[in-house]
C-alpha positions, 0 to 999 in steps of 0.5 A, spaced: 580 880 708 584 882 702 585 889 702 582 894 697 584 901 694 578 905 692 580 911 688 576 917 688 578 922 683 576 930 685 572 930 678 567 925 681 565 930 686 561 936 684 565 943 681 563 946 688 566 941 692 572 943 695 578 939 698 575 940 705 568 937 703 571 931 700 575 930 706 569 930 710 565 925 706 571 921 706 571 922 714 564 919 715 566 913 711 572 912 716 568 913 721 563 907 719 570 903 720 570 902 712 577 906 711 583 905 713 588 910 710 587 916 706 592 919 702 591 925 697 595 926 691 592 931 686 587 929 682 586 923 686 583 921 693 586 915 695 582 911 700 584 904 702 578 900 704 576 895 708 570 893 704 566 897 699 559 900 700 555 902 694 554 910 695 547 912 694 
C-alpha cells in the first residue's frame, strides 16, 4: 500500500488545544493502527498514515 502523509496544522485545532491534546488525539489514531510515524515541527504535526479515515 502506498504511504500517505497527513499534515495537521496546529491551527486546525481549537485555541485551547495544547500540544498534549493534539498528541492525545493523534495517539488514538495510532492505537487504531492508522498512523506509523509522527513528528512535530511547529506549526505542523506530521503523521505518516496507513489509510486515511474521515474524522467526524
